[in-house]
C-alpha positions in Angstrom: 13.3 119.9 136.7 13.0 121.7 133.4 15.2 120.9 130.6 17.0 124.4 131.5 17.6 124.2 134.7 19.0 120.5 134.0 21.6 121.9 131.6 22.2 124.9 134.1 23.2 121.8 136.3 25.3 119.8 134.5 27.2 122.7 132.8 27.9 124.3 137.2 29.0 120.8 138.2 31.2 120.2 135.1 33.1 124.0 136.5 32.9 122.4 139.8 34.8 119.4 139.0 37.6 121.3 137.1 37.8 123.2 140.3 38.0 119.6 142.0 41.1 118.4 139.7 42.8 122.1 140.1 42.9 121.8 143.5 43.9 118.0 143.5 47.1 119.4 141.3 48.3 122.2 143.9 48.3 119.0 146.4 50.3 117.2 144.3 52.7 119.0 143.6 53.2 120.3 147.3 53.8 116.8 148.4 55.8 115.5 145.1 57.5 118.9 143.8 60.1 116.9 142.2 63.2 118.4 140.7 60.8 121.6 140.5 62.4 125.0 141.5 60.3 126.2 144.4 59.0 129.6 142.5 58.1 127.7 139.7 56.4 125.5 142.5 54.5 128.5 143.5 53.5 129.7 140.0 51.9 126.4 139.3 50.0 126.8 142.1 49.0 130.6 141.6 47.9 129.8 138.1 45.7 127.0 139.7 44.3 129.2 142.1 43.5 132.0 139.6 41.9 129.5 137.6 39.9 128.3 140.3 38.4 132.2 141.2 38.1 132.4 137.2 36.0 129.1 137.5 34.4 130.2 140.4 33.1 133.8 138.5 32.1 131.4 135.3 29.8 129.3 137.5 28.0 132.6 138.7 27.5 133.4 135.0 26.3 129.9 134.2 23.4 130.5 137.2 22.6 133.7 136.0 21.0 132.9 132.6 18.4 135.3 133.0 20.1 138.2 133.3 19.2 140.7 130.5 20.3 139.3 127.2 22.4 142.1 126.2 24.1 141.5 129.7 24.5 137.5 129.4 25.9 137.9 126.0 28.8 140.6 127.2 29.8 137.8 130.6 30.2 135.1 128.0 32.9 136.5 126.7 34.6 138.1 129.8 37.5 136.0 130.9 38.4 138.4 133.7 37.0 137.4 137.2 36.6 141.0 138.8 34.8 142.4 135.9 32.5 139.1 136.0 31.2 139.1 139.5 31.0 143.3 139.5 28.8 142.8 136.7 26.5 140.6 138.2 26.4 142.2 141.6 24.8 144.8 140.0 22.0 142.7 139.0 22.1 140.1 141.2 23.4 141.4 144.8 22.5 137.4 146.1 24.6 136.1 143.6 27.7 134.5 145.2 27.9 130.9 146.3 27.6 130.5 150.3 29.3 128.0 152.3 26.5 125.5 154.2 27.4 124.8 158.2 24.6 122.3 158.1 21.4 121.1 156.7 18.6 120.3 159.2 14.6 119.4 159.0 13.4 121.9 161.1 9.6 120.4 160.5 7.8 117.8 158.0 8.5 119.5 154.3 10.7 122.2 156.2 14.6 122.6 155.6 16.7 125.3 156.8 20.0 125.9 155.6 22.4 127.5 157.7 25.6 129.3 156.2 28.8 129.7 157.8 28.9 133.4 159.4 30.2 135.1 158.6 30.9 134.4 155.2 34.3 132.4 154.3 34.5 134.3 151.1 32.5 137.2 149.5 32.6 138.2 145.8 35.2 140.8 146.7 37.3 138.5 148.7 37.8 136.5 145.6 38.6 139.8 143.2 41.1 140.5 145.5 42.5 137.0 145.3 42.1 136.9 141.5 44.2 140.3 141.6 46.8 138.5 144.0 47.2 135.8 141.6 48.0 138.0 139.2 51.1 139.8 140.9 52.5 136.6 141.7 52.1 135.5 138.3 53.3 138.5 135.9 56.8 139.9 136.4 55.2 143.6 135.3 57.9 146.2 135.1 61.6 145.8 134.9 61.8 147.2 138.7 59.6 144.0 139.6 61.9 141.9 138.0 64.8 142.8 139.7 63.3 142.6 143.1 64.3 139.4 145.0 61.2 137.6 146.5 62.6 135.1 149.1 59.8 131.6 148.6 58.4 129.9 151.9 59.2 126.4 150.7 56.5 125.3 152.7 54.0 127.4 150.4 51.7 128.7 153.2 50.9 131.4 151.2 49.5 128.9 148.5 47.9 126.7 151.8 45.9 129.9 152.8 44.6 130.7 149.7 43.5 127.4 148.7 41.9 126.9 152.1 39.6 129.8 151.5 38.3 127.7 148.4 37.7 124.7 149.9 35.6 125.8 152.7 34.0 128.2 150.3 33.1 125.1 148.0 33.2 122.1 149.4 29.7 122.2 150.5 27.7 125.3 149.4 24.3 126.4 148.4 23.9 128.8 145.2 20.8 130.8 143.8 20.1 130.7 139.9 19.0 134.3 139.0 15.3 135.8 139.0 13.7 132.1 140.0 15.8 132.5 143.2 15.9 128.1 143.0 18.2 126.9 145.5 20.4 124.4 145.2 23.2 122.6 147.4 26.3 121.7 145.3 29.0 118.8 146.8 32.4 118.8 145.7 33.6 115.6 147.2 30.2 113.7 147.1 30.6 110.5 149.1 27.1 108.8 147.3 28.6 109.6 143.6 32.6 110.0 144.0 32.0 113.1 142.1 30.4 116.6 142.2 26.4 116.5 143.0 24.3 118.9 142.8 20.5 118.9 144.7 17.9 121.6 144.3 16.3 121.8 147.5 13.2 123.7 147.1 11.7 126.5 146.6 12.9 129.8 148.9 10.6 130.6 151.5 11.6 134.4 151.9 13.7 136.4 149.5 15.4 138.0 152.0 16.4 135.5 153.9 18.4 132.9 152.0 18.7 130.5 154.6 15.0 129.4 154.5 13.6 126.2 152.1 10.3 124.1 151.2 10.9 120.8 150.1 9.5 120.4 146.4 
C-alpha cells in the first residue's frame, strides 16, 4: 500500500474509532443516566448522533481526497454534513459506505462482497438524520420553545437512529475516489480490539461494487 493510501486508512480509522466512542457514550448514559433529567439525556444522545453523522461525512471527505483540488479545499473547511454529502455526490455517485452482508470466496483469488440489500442507510438518509438532530438540539423560535414535548423515558427514537448507524458501520466497505480501491472496515474487530481497515483488492467492474479480485 502506498504512503497516501496508508495515511488515508489511518485517518479514516481514527474517525471510525471516534464513532465507536460516541456510540458507547450513548449506551452508557441510557443505561446509567444518574440524576440527569430525561430531556437532557435525550439531548446528549442527539448531540452524539449528530457528531456521528458528521464523522461519517468527514470520512467520505478523507476517502475522496482526489477530487478536484478546489473541491477538496472547500470540503475540508466545511462542517455541514448536508452540504458535504451533496457536494461529493456530484462528483462520485458511489462514494457512500455500504453495510456488508458477508464476504465469500467464490474461486481462488476471487472474493465477492455482498452488500446488505436494500442499503441500511443512504447519503440522503444521513442528511435527513443530521437535520433531525438539529431540530432536537436547537430551540429555534420562541413558539417552538413554548411547545411542550413529552420525552419517552426509554428513548426509543434514540435507539432507532443509533441502530441505523451501527447496522451501517459495524462492517462496511468503502471506495476511494477515482482509483476505486475498495476497503473493508470493521468497527469492532475481534482481532485487534479496535478499528480495522483492510484493502481487499482491485474492483473488477466499476459499475458493480460487489466484485473484487484479491491483490
